[in-house]
Structure formats: structure tokens, C-alpha cells
N, C-alpha and C positions, 0 to 999 in steps of 0.2 A: 708558223702562220704567215701567209703571204701579205705583202704590203703594196698598195698602189700609190703612186705619186701623181697628183693632179696639179697642172700649171696652166694658168691663163696668161695669154700674151697679146701684146700689140706693139709692134715696132720696138722690140727688145733685143736687137742684135748686139748691143753693147754689153748686155747682161746675161743672155740666155745660155751661152756656152759655160760660163762659170757655174751657173745654177745647175745645169744638166750634169756637169762633171761631178757635182757633189751629191747627185742622187742616182748615179749609175747602179748602185747596189740594189735599188728597188726591183721588185718582181714585175712591175708594170709602170710605165710612164705614159700618162695621158696628157696631151697638149690640146688646149682649146684656144685657137687663135682668132682674133677679131679682125681678120683680113689685113694683116700687116703689109706694108708697102716696102719694107726693107728686107734684110736677109734672115729674119727671125725663123721663118719656116724652113728655109734651106738648111740652116744650122741644126734645127730641131730634128730634121730627117736623119741626121747622123746618129741619133740616139734612140729614136722610136718611130714606128710606123703608125702609131695610134694618134693621128693628128686630125682634129675636127675643127669646124668653123662655126662661129656664132656672130650674130649681128653686133657691130660696134656701137655700144651704148655710151661710150665715153669713159667708162670705168669697168672694172672686172666683175664686180659683185653680181650682176644679173646672169653672168655666164657660169658662175660657180656650181649651181645646181645642175646645169646641163653637163658640166665636166664630171660632177659626182656620179651622174647616171651613166656616164661612159666608162667608168671604172668597173672592174669585175671582181675585185678582192674585198674581203670583209673589212680590212683596215685601210684607211685612206689618210695620206699625209698631203695637206694642201700647202703648196709652196708658191710664193710669188717669184716672178722672174728676176727681181732685184734682190733676192735672198740666196744665201748659201747655207747648206746643211753641214755643220761640222761632224766629224766622226763620233765625237762624244754624244752628240744629239742622236745620231743613228743608233748607237749602242744603247742609249737610254730607252729609246722607243721599243727596241726589241725586248729589252728587259721588262718593260711595262706590260707587254703582251704575255711574256713567259710567266710573270708573277701575278698576272690578272689584277693589276692595280687600279684599273678604271676603264670607263667606256668613252669618255671625252677628255682629252688631254690638253691642258693649257701650256703653251710653249713660250718661254721668254724671247724677247727680241732685243738684240744688241744693235741699237740704231746708230747709224752714222749720218752726219750732216756736214757738208762742205769739207770732207776729208778727215773728220775727227769723230770719235764715239761720244755720244751725248748721254750723260748719266743722271740728269735731273728733269724737272718739269713734267714728269710722267713718261719721259722718253727712256728712262733707265730700264735695263733688261727685265728686272722683276716687277717694275711698275707697268710694263707693257706686255701682258700675257694674253694670248689669243687661242681659242679652241681650234687648233689646226690639225690635230691627230685624233682620229675617232673611229669607233666601230660604226659602220654605215647605218646600222639600225637606230642609232640614237641621235643623229644630227642631220639636218638638211639646211638648205640655204634659201633666203629670200632675195629681194632685189634692192634693198635700201643701202645706200652708200655708207660704208664703215659701220654698219649695224645690221649684219646680215644673217647670223646663225640662229637656227631654231633648234633648241636642245630639248629632248624629252625629259619630263619631270623625274622619271625613275632612273635617269642616267647617273652613273657614278663619275663624278668629276675629280680629276687629279691634276694638280699643279706641279710642274717641274720648278724646283726652287734653286737650281744652280745655273747662273748665267752662262757658264761654259757649256751647258747642255741646251743652249738656245740657238735660235737662228742668228746669223750675221745678216743684217739688213742694211743695204746701201741705199737708204731712203732718198736722199737728194744729193746730187753731185755738187751743185753750187746754187747761188741765189737765182740765177736765170731759170734753172731747173725747177726750183720751188715755185717761182712766180708763174711759170708756164703751166705746171701740173696742178698745183693746189690753188694758188691765188686767182687763177683764171679758170681753168677747166673744172676743178672740183667745186668751186663756188657756184658756177653756172648749174651744175648738176644738183647741188644742195638747194639752190633757189627754185629750180623747176620742181623738185620734190615738194617743197613747201607750198609753192603756188598751186600744185595739183592736189594738195591735201594729203600727200604721202608721208609727211613729216610735220611735227609740231612747228608752228611759226616761231621765229626767233623773238624772244621777249625783250626788246630793247626799249620799248616805250616810244612815244611820239614827240616828247619834248626834247629840244636840241641839247639843253644842258644835261638832262637825264641820260641821254644816249652817250655823250662823251664822258660823263662821270662813270658809267658802267664800263665803258671801254678802258678807261684809265685804271679802274679797279681790277679789271681782268688782266691787264698788263702787270700790275703789281702782284697779283696772285701768282702769275707765272714766274715773274722775275725774282720776287722776294720770298713769298711763302713757299713756293715750289722749288726755290733755290736755283733758279736759272742763272744767277750771277756766278755760280760755281763753274759753269761751262764757258766763262769768259764772254767774248764778243759774240760767239755763236749762241750762247744762252740768251743774251740781249736780243739778238736778231730773231731767234725763234719766238721769244715772248712778244716782240713787236709784230712779227708776221702773223702770229696766231690771232692777235687782235684785228689785224687788217683782214684776215680771212673772214672773221665774223661780220665786220662792217661792210666788206665787199659783197658778201652774200645778202645782207640786209638791203643794200642799195639795189641789187639786182631784183630782189623780190618786190621792192617798192615800185620799180619801173614796170615790172610785169603786171602788177596790180593796176597801175595807172593806165596802161595800154590794154589791159585785159587779155593778155596773150603772153606765152613764154617766148615767142619769137619777136622780141622787141626790135631786133635789128631790121627785120622786114618792114614792120609797121613804121619805124622812124624813117627808113629810106623812102617809103611811100609818101610820108608826110613832107619830107624834104623835096621830093619830086613835085608835089602839088604846089609848094611855094615857088620852086624854080619855074614851073609851067606858067604860073600867074605872072611872074616877072617877064618871062620871054614873050608872053602874049601881048604885053604892053608895047613891045617893039613892033609886033605884027599889026597892031591897031594903028 
């Protein structure tokens, strides 16, 4: 049974070669690029001629269904550019098809943060399984960030329970990478989805004390109950940054509601210009 690999990319020149080297075994590799400005596409052309383009929405999820429709085989493996497919995972996927074990396969993720593998707080390989290998008849994609797969009710689901048969995921290189990608870019996308009604609003409450109590509790859940402390200072950092992700999203939503637009930057710049124009006009008078 032939397998297609689907990869969405945007400025992934630092990752894409490793990713593609680990999926050369596939019968088909489909790349959907969101108009990269680096050498991503140039590198990808060394591995496949099936390269397509999709509007850059700031995250890959809206382009996944487009990529799925560009594949031609019954079985599809979705791989992110910052992931690598070990040989044990490839062998497992082939065996799953041969033994007819399921229609939608959940694959573990061995997640790395700032150079080390993280094993707690939901980042552990068997705590972070995603439906990334599937018979195309049983799964398609929506456009919500980090919550995008639509699985048919009659699909047989199968979970791989060996971390060695999971993805290697180089999620974040360092703190700058996390802040730029998640704490800034992803929170803006989350906030816009909430503002536009595509996602339930964050339930933090309006009372200042209540908000901070809930954030402190969220930190303790990550760090203590989910055993983030076992991952040392990286566990502490991820626990803290996860809380900051929530509060940053909340603040952006509140600003959008106040100005009644998702483009608060434009509105505030216009407001500042009005103030500046008034001051300058005093000199002209």
C-alpha cells in the first residue's frame, strides 16, 4: 500500500532538509509552502516536484486540508517541517497497514525544548499523541489552530504506545524562538479566532484578583501536578510561559473588543496620529 507524506512549510530552511531526509522512503512527498522567503522551496525541490503554494495565514492548520487534497495515495502521513521520522516509526506504520490495525493512527511526539527532551506537563511522548497517519477516507482538516482534525465516527482509532515509534519534534530552539512563535504569533491568531467567534472565549473572569489566582493555579498545575519540576529549569520555564501564553491571548482579545477590530495596531496608530495632529495644529495657530 502506497503512502503519501504531506508537509506544510514557511521559512523552514533550518529544518526542512532533516525532515525530508527522514521521509525519502515515502511513495509521494507533497509540500505546501506559504510563500517562504528563505531557501525552503529550493531545498524541497531536491526531494520532490510536488510543491504547491497556499496563502500565509500565520500558522499551518488552514493549509493542511489543501495539502491533503493534493496527495494521491490512500494513506497519508502528515509531518511538520520541524519533525523527523525515525526508521522505527516508518516500520510501524507499514505494519499497521499490513495488519489492518486501524484507520486513524495517533503518533507519539518526543518533544524537545531548548536542546533537551521534555517528559512531563503533557509534553511527554505518550501524553502528546496526534492523529497524523490515516486512511484519507476517515479524516479531513479544519482551520482552527491546534485543534484541526475532523475524524469520522466509524473510524477505527489506533494509538502507538512506544515512544521510540514516535516523531522526534524539535519544537523550540530557545526562548527567543518560543516568544516569537508562540507568545507573539500564536497568541495573536488565538485572539483573532476568539474575537471572530471561531473559538470559545478564554474564561478568566473580569476581577483582577480572580484572573491572577487562576493564572497562579494554572502554573501550579503545570509545574507541580503535571510534574514540570522533573524537567528542571526547562519545566519551570515552560510552566511559566504556558501561563503567559494564556494571559497574552486574553490581553489581545480585550484590546480587540475595546477597539472593535482585530487590527488594533492600525486603530491605535490612527488614534496616536489624531493626538499628534492636534498638538501640531496648536503651533500652526
